[in-house]
N, C-alpha and C positions, 0 to 999 in steps of 0.2 A: 504494500500500500504506500502510495507516494504522499508525503506530507511536506511539500515544498512550496506552499503558497501562503499568502497572508490573508487578504480578504478581497471580496468583490461584491458589489451591490447587485443590480439587475442588469441583465444583458439585453440590449435592445438594438434592433437593426432594421435598417431601411424599410420600407413599406410595412412595417414589419415589427413584430413584437416577439423577438426571441427573448423573452424577459421573464422575470419573476412576477407572477401574477399577484403575489404579495411577498412580504419579506421572506416567509418560509418557503417560497416557491422559487428560490434561486435556481436557474435552469442548469447550471453546471454542477457536477459532483462536488460534494463538500471539500474533497481533497484535491481539486484541480482548478480552482478559481483563478481567473485572470487578474493580474496585479497592475496592469497598465491603465492609465487614465485616458482611454479612447474607446469609441464604439467599436466592438470587435467585428472583424470580417466574418461573413457567413457564406458558406458554400451551398449552392442549390442545384437541383437537377431539372430546372424548369425547361431547359433546352435538350433534355435527354443526354446531357453530358455535364459533368461537374464544372461549375463556373462560379465566380464571385457574384453574389446577389447584385452588387452595384454595377456590374458589367453587363448583365443580360438585358436585352431590349424587350422586357416583358414586365408588366405590373404584377408584382408578387408580394404576398404577405406570408411571413414565416412565424410559426408559433412553436415554441419549444415544448416537447412532450412532458418532460419532468415538471416544468413550470405549470402546465395545465393540470397535471395530476394534483400538485400541491395546492392549487387554487380551487379544487373541487370542480374543475371543468374537464370532465372525463369522457364526454361523448360529443359528437358533432353538433348536436342541438345546443350545447352549452358554450361552445367556443365562439359563437357568432357575436357575443358582446365585445370581443376584442378586435373584430375586423369590421370597420364601418361599411364596407361595400357588400357585406354578406348578411342575409337574414334567414330565418328558419320558420317554416309553418309546422306547428305541432298539431297533430290530429289524433284520433283515437288510438291508432296503433302504428307500429313502425312502418308498415308497408304503405301507409297513407301520408307519411310525413315527407316534406320537401325542403330542399335548400335552394336559396336564390342568390345569385351573384349579379350585382348591378341591376337589381330589380327584376331579373328574368329567371323563371323556374317553371317546371311543369307540375301541375297539380292533377294527379290522377291515381286511382287505385287499380287501373287496368294493367294486367301483365303484358299487354300488347303495345306499350309505349315506353320509350327510353326517357330517362331523366335528362334534363337540360344541362345539369352540372355533373360531371363525371367524378366518381370517387375511385382513386387508384391507390392501392395499398401494397407496398413493396413491389411495385411494377405490375400488379395484377388489377385489371379493371373489374369493378363490381358492377354487374349488369343491372341489378335492381337496387334502388336507393335504400330500401329497408335493410339490406345486409349490413350497412355501415352506420346505422343509427345507435348501435349499442356501444359498450365500453371499448376503448382502444387500448390494446395491451403493449407495453414495452416500446413506446414510440420515441424515436430520436427527435423528429420534428415534423411539422405539417407545413407544406407549401400550398398556398391558395393562389392559383393563377387566375387572374381576372380577365374576362373577355374571351372571345372564341379561341379555342386551342385545338382546332380540328386537324392541324397538320401533323403534329407529333403525337398527340394523345388520342385524337380521332374519335373513338366510340363515345357517343353521348357527351360531347364537350363543347356544345355550341354557345355556352355562355361562361364556361369556366371549368376549372379542375381543382379538386382537393387531392393533392399528391402527398400521401402519408408515407414517411420513411421510417422503417423500423430500426431498432438498435442492433448493431452487429455484436457478435460474440467477441470477447476480449481474450488476448493471450495470457494476461495476468489473471490469476485467480481472485475473483472479487465476489462480493455478495451484498445484499441489502435487505432490509425489512423496513417498510414504512406503514404506518397506521394512522387513521384519523377517526375522530368521533365528533359529530355535529349534533346540535340540538335537533330534536325530532327523532332521536334514536337512529341516526344515520351512521353506519359503520363501514369503514373501508380498510382492507388489509392487502398489501402487495408484498411479495417476497420473490427474490430471484438470485440465482447464482450463475456465474460465467467464468470460463477459464479454458486452458488448453488441455486437450486429451492427448495429443501428440504435439509437443511444442513446435511452433513454426509451421505445422502442417494441418492439424485439426483442432478447432476450438468449438465449444458448444455453450449454449445458454438456455436457461429455462426460467420462465416467470409465471407465477400464479396470482390469481386475483380472487378475493371474496369481498362482496359489497352488498349491503342491504339497507333499505330505508323504509320505515313504516309508512311514510307519506305525510302530506300536509293538508289533506282534505278529510273532514270528518263525515262518516256515514251515520246519520242519526237514526237510521233504521235499527230495530232491535238486534243487538249483537253485530252491528255493522262494522265497527272499528275504524281504522284509518285506510284511506285510499290515496292514489297518486304516488305510490312508492314502487320499489323494485327489489329484486333478489337476484344477484348475478354471481356466477362462478365461471372462471375461465383459466386457460393455460396457453402459453405460447412457447414453443421450443424452436431453436435454430441451431444448425450445425454449419460452420464455415470451414471449407476444405481448400487448402492451397497446396496442391501436389508439387507445383514448381512456381517460379516467379511470373510465369505467363498465364497461369490458369487459376481462376477463383470459382468456387462452387458454393452456393448458399442454398441449403435445404430448410424450409420453414413449414411448420405445422401449427395450427391454432384451433382452439375449440372454445366456444363461449355459450353458456346456457343462461337464459334470462326469463324471469317471470315479472310482470309488472301489472299495475292496476291504474291505468290512466283514468282521470276523472275530469269531465267538463262540468262546471258548476253553473247554476242559474244566475245569469248576469242581469237579465231584465225580463219582466213579465208583461205581456200585452193582452192577456186573456184571463178572465176571472177563473175559468176552469183550471188553468195551469197554476195559478196562484194557490188555489185550494188543493190541487193535487200534490204539490211538493211540500205542503205544510208538515212540520213546523219550520221548514227551511224558508228563508225569506230571500228572494232574489236581490242582488246588489253587486256593485263593482268590486267589492272586497269580500264577497261571499266565498267561504271555503267549506261549505256543507252541501251534502246531497242526501236524498232520502230514497235509497235504492235497495230493493230486496235481493237483486241479483246484479252486483256491480261488475264492471268490466274486468276481464282477466286476459292478459296477452302473454303468450308463451313463445319463446324463440330458441332455436338451436342453430348456431352458425359455425361452420367448420370448413377447413380448407388445407390443401397441400400445394406447395409451389417449389420449383427448382429454378434457380438462376445460375447460368454459366457464363462467365466472362473470359474470353480467350484473346490474348494480346499477341500480335505478330507484326513485325515491321512497322510499328507505330500505330497499327489499326487495332480496334477492339471489336470483336464479334460477341454479341450478347444474345442469349436465348433465355426466354422466360416461359416455362411450362406450368400450368396451374389447373387445378380442379377445385370447385367449391360447391357446398351444399347449404341450403338455408331452408329450415322448416319453421313455419309460423302458424300459430293457432290463435284466433281472436274470438273471445266471447264478449259481445258488447250489447248494450241495451240502447236502441235508437230512440226510445222515448225518454225524455228528461223526467217524466213523472215516475216511472218505475216499471215493474213487470207484473206477471200474471198472479202473483200471490195475493194481491189486495184488489179484488174485482171492484170494490166500491170506489176505488180511486180512478178507475178506467172509464173513459167516456168515448163516444164515437169520434169526437174531435181530437182526442189524444189517446189513440189505442196504444197498448203496451206491446212493444216488439222486442224480440230476442234474436240476435244474429250470431251465427256460429260460422266462422270461415277458417279454412285451412289453406296453406301455401306449401307446396313441395317444389322447390326450385333447385336446379343444378346447372352448373356451367363448366365448360372446359375451354381453355384458351391457350394459344401459342403465339409468341411474338419473337421475331428475329430482327436484330438491328446490327448494322455495321457503322462504326464511327471512324472517321478518317484520322490520320495523325494531325496534331495541332501545330499551328505555326506556318502552314503553307498559304498559298493564295486562296485556296478553297478549303474551308473546314466544313465537313458535311456529315449528316447522319441519314442513312437510307434503311428501309426495312419493309417487312411484311407482317401482317397480323391476321389472326383468325379467332373468332369466338362463336361457340355453340351454346345456346341456352335452351333449357326445357323447363316449362312451368306447368304444374297441374294444381288446380284449385277446386275447392268445393265451397259452396255458400248456402246456408240454410237460414230462412227467416220464419219465425213463429210469431203470429199476430193474434192478440187477444183484444177484442173490442168491447168486452164486458158481457157479451151474450154468446159468443162463439170463438173457438180457437181454430185457426187455419194456418197452413204453412206452404212454403214452396222451397225447392232445392234446385240449385244449378251446379252442374259439373262442367268445367271448361279448362282449356289449356292453350298454351302458345308455344310454338317452336320457332327459334330464330337462328339464322346463320349469318355472320358478317365476315366479309373478306376485305382486306385492304392492302394497298401498296403505298408507301409514303417516302418522302425525302425532303430534307431542308439543308440549305447550304449558306454559309457565311462567306462572302467574297471580300477579302482584305485588299482593297485598292491601295491603301497606304496605312501607315501606323495609326492614323486618326479617322480614316474614312472606311466604312464597311457597308456592304449591301446584304440583305437577307432575302432569300427566295426559297419557297417551299410549296409542295403540293401533295395532295392525298386523293387517291381514288378508293371509293368504298362501294362494295356490293352488298346490299341487304336483302335477305330472303326471309319472309315472315309468313307464318300460317297459324290458323287457330281453329278450334272446334268448340261448340257450345251446345249444351242440352239442359233445358229447364223442365221440371215437373211441378205440378201444383195440386193441392187438394180441391181446387175449384176450376171449372172450365172457363170461367170468366175472371176478369181482373178483380181483385179486392185490395183494400188499402195496403200499399207497400209491395204487392206481388202481382206480376203479370202471369197470364196463363201459360201452359206448356208450349215450348217451341224448341226447334233444333236447327242449327245451321253451322256452316263451316266456310272457310275462305282462305285465300293465299294471295300474296303480292310480292313483287321484288322491284328494287330500284337501284340505279347507279347514281352515286353522288360524288361531288367534287368539293374539296376544300383546299385552303392554302394560305400562304402569307407572303407579302412583299414588303420590303422596308429598307430604310437607310439609317445608319447610326454614325454619329460624329462625336469625337472626343474634343470638346472645347479646350480642355486642359487635362492634366493628369488626374484631377479630382472631380471633373465635371464631364458627363457625357449625356448626349441627347439622342433620341430616336423618333422616327415616324414610321408607322406600319399600317398596312391595310391587310385585314384578315377576312377570309371567307369561311363562314361556319356552316355546318351541315348536321342535321339530326334526321334519322331515317324515318321511313313510313311507319304508321301506327294503326292499330285496331282498338276500338273502344269495347273491350271485352269485359263484361261485368254481369252481376246477378240478373238484373232486369233488362238485359240486352234485347233490343228490338230489331226489326228488319232494317230500320234506318241506320243501324250501327254496323251493318255488314259490309259497307263500303270502306275501303282503306283510306286513311288520312294521307295527304300528300306530305312529303318530307318538308321539314322546317329549315329554312336557310337564313343566313344573316350576312350582312356586310358591315364591317367595323373599321373605323379609322381611329388611330390612337397616336397622341403625341406624348412623349415622356422625357423627363429630365431626372438624372440621378447625380447627386453631388455630395461631397464631403468637404469640411473646412476645419481650420484650426487643429491640424494634425489629427484628423478624424475624431475630434471631440464633438463634432456635429455632423450628422448626415441628414439629407433632405431628399425625398423622392416625390415627384409630381407627375401625375398622369391626367391627360384630358382625353375623353373618349366620346364617340358618337356611333351608335350601332343601330341598324334597322333590320327587323326580322320580317320575313314574308312567310305566309302559311303558318303563322304561329299556332302551335298546338296548345289549346287551353280548354278548360272546363266551362261549359255553359249550363246554367240552370234550366231544368225542364221538369215537367210533371209527368210521372209514370205511375199508373195505378193509384192515383190520388195522393202520391207522395212526391215531394220535391227531391230531385236527384241532380247530380252534375253529369253532363254529357260531354265527352271529349270531341272537339271539332277543330277544324282549321279556322281559327277565329278571325284571321285576316292579318293586318299589318300592325306591328307595334315597334316602338323605338325606345332606346335609352341613351341618354347623354349626361355628361357630368364631369366632375373634377375630383381627384383624390390627392390628398397631401399627407405625407408621413414625415414626422420630425423625430429625431433621436439625438440625445445629447448626453455626454458624460464629462461635465466640466472638471470633475475631480474623481479620484479613485473611489470616493465614498458615495457620490451622488450620481444617480442615473435618472434621466427624464425622457419621456416619450409622449407623443401626441399624434393621433391620426384623425383625419376629418374627410368625410365624403359627402359630396352633393350629387344626388342621383335624380334625374328627371326621367322616370320610366312611364311612357304614355301609350295609350291606345290610339293609333292613328286612323285605322279603318276597320271597323268591326263588321264581320259577316253575320248577319242575323239569320238563324235557321228558320224555316217555315214553321208556322204554328208555335212560335216560341212562347214559353211560359213567363218570361221576364222581359223587361224593357231592354231595347237594343240601342238606345240613344247614348252610346258610350264613347263616341269619337272625342278625343281630347281629354278623356278622363285618365286618372292615374292607374297604373297596374297595381294589383294588391301586393301587400307585404313589401312595399318599397317606400320607406320614409325618404323625404327629400334631403334631410340632413341627418347625419349620424356621426358621432365622434367617440373617441376613447382616449383617455389620458392616464398616465401613470407616473408616480414618483417613488424612488427607492433611495434610502440612505443607510449605508453600512458603517457602523461605529465600532472600531476595534477597541477592546479593553486591554488593560495592562496584563491580565492573566492569560492572554492569548485567545480568549473567546471573542465572538463577534455578535453585536446586536444589530439586527436588520429591522428598519422601520419602513413600511410601504403602504401606499394607498393608491386606489384607482377609481376612476369615475367614467361610466358609460352613459351616453345620452342619445336619444333619438327623437325626432320631431313626430308630430301626429301621423298616424299610419292607418290607411284604409285596408281592412282585411278582406273586403268583399269586392269581387270583380264588378258587381252591379251597384256599387257605391251606396250601400245601405248606410244611413246615418247611425244606425245602431251597431255597426261593425267598425267604428273608428276608435282606435286607441289613441288617447291624447298623448302629448309629449311627456316624457318622463326621463328621469335619471336615476342611476343606481350607484351608490358609494360603497366601496369595500376597503378594508384596511387590515393590517396584520403587524405583529411584532414577533420576532424570532430570535432565539439564542442558539448559536452553533459553535462547534469546535472543529476547525479544520484538522487538527492533529488527532482528535478522538474520533472523527468521522461521524458525528451525531448532530442532530438539529431538533429543536422543539419549538413550536410556534402556536400562538393564539391568533385566531382568524375571526373577523367580523364581517358578515355579509349583509348587504342592503341596510346599511346603518341608518339611513333616513326612513326606513320602514315604508317604502313606496310599493303599493300594490299595483300590479299591471297585468295585462293579458298578452300571451304569445299568439293567441288566435281568438276571434269572436265569430261565432256561427249563428246566423239568423235563421229562424224557422217560424212557421205560422203560430203566433201566440207567445213566442219567447225567444230569448237570445241566451246562448251559453258561452262560457269562458274557459279557455285552456289556462290552467294555473301553473306558473313556473315554479321551480324549486325554491327560488329566492323571492317568492311573492311577499314575504315578510322578513323582518330582521331575524337573523339567527347567528349563533357563535359556535366555534369549534376549536378543537386542539389537534394538532398533527405532530407526529414524531417520526424521525428517520434515523436508522443506524446502518452505517456501511462497515463492511469488514473485508 
């Protein structure tokens, strides 16, 4: 164990927050903190080859994995507070949740549509967004690439990429245990070991996770207990093999099991029957109570194997990534905010009690081959080929009790997809200060589905359509790419201008109440994006500044439109028309002294519906041109300060605070006044005591110190509005501890 450092506050970098989310969240190991008074350099893989963050002509945010863990930001939905350009839509279950970059994201439960933001973990694309909404294990850092990234990342990356980089095994034998306890009986324990099996040739690591949280929503129903919590257990193992200096092999296996009880609470009541039905719960903006006899229960199993081989010859690097993944998801949800069939007296024709049971069995296999040229020549390039096969089987059953009768329907459906692509991107070095970027990607998407629904009734009844059976297939060729120029004004300042073409493949709206109108394939979604960027450092890297201006237009935008099916309001996936997003992003990071670290990020995003295609016989108003896209605040910011105070006895006291703020946000595509979250800010702080020599750290954490209640989603329905309750909806405190050995 190396004990050769003194102290270091928070690490912050460019667009970018590789930093301690509080004092206890110092991103570097306790025993290897940087002693210099400058913003450290960060290496990213945003161009599919390692390069300095400040040198790549891409807008990137970087989050340190250890810092996120220590800050109790352990899944994708919780990291968005730290990146102003990113938002997250929380829904009842993982398969329904969505991430947005620069205001653009796809909201759909259909297995026949790709996400707009791609999630890539250790080089493996996750084809369904729900696969990546659980805890992330043993993460080195996360790179969030903003804007279309279709050239090098390709699959479902038309508005951005979350590129998650896992931690490699170490040659030195090391280990750690960290634990945390937060109010609300939230407990988290991680432990891991890493070291050489055959020194210089084979190293391995294994990390385990246990976490559970009772929840922060009270179920006032008899014996109801707490909801909105989780129970997760997982393990990640990695073996790094280096037979010789030219060959690296990484074998990775991971498994995570999760049970959760998401709860939407009554936010507003617009019907007397609803008000009476949820009693004694009272609807309100700060309500954290429900009255449900059968609450939601979501169960996930996520597992995968991957092998990455890097072979170097004559300055070239050939990379192969082979992976298989499986995701099983079961959701038990009540679609009535009043409750379920146990209390018939509470059920009315206006508010029938429904119980939905859905299962997902998804598997994927992928193969990627890339060749990277030697660096330093006139043309530095990456070329490659990619293939992904996905297979999804789902069942969905709905049971409806209207107070006088119980009826049900069941649908069995599935989707198969195959995606093939060839890609390449080159940097042409015209001079030491002038460079050009040129890249292109061809993608072939083949998509097919089948669907069969049965029902206890021959005619439609509330929430269920009659029996039907259909199938279909489609295929498309798509093209994406990037062109640009990069100019170094000085050694510490570089600028770039790029044009990117984004592509997202065809889609089918496959879901429980699928109708004949859903049998036609949606057209691919395309985008044209222009971006200007500046990356600079000053005062011997005591200050870095990154600026990006962007303007992106999307055609055949794939979005959900409200419709009425069997007397129930549903969302139907359509080619909604044309939308656009434009804005500016600024990131500042400063380290004026070894003890003090400051960072600030600000994003202005104007995401707008330009031309909405109104479907025939629409159930909602289509006067949406010029309206904002949902989940896209115009202003969002994040600031942080950290001060590290060394004591005479060799210990270090870290003081840290951060503040996230966002402007009022519309959560409804159809601009409901009841679905607007007002502007709000969240303050967090912490104090930690650590010993670099002893390899330990203990910290006290305060979350949402101003006790600000807010919603991560507001869902409107006839008679009521419900709210998604975040973990930090109210003030809470915790203690964390870490020991390295």
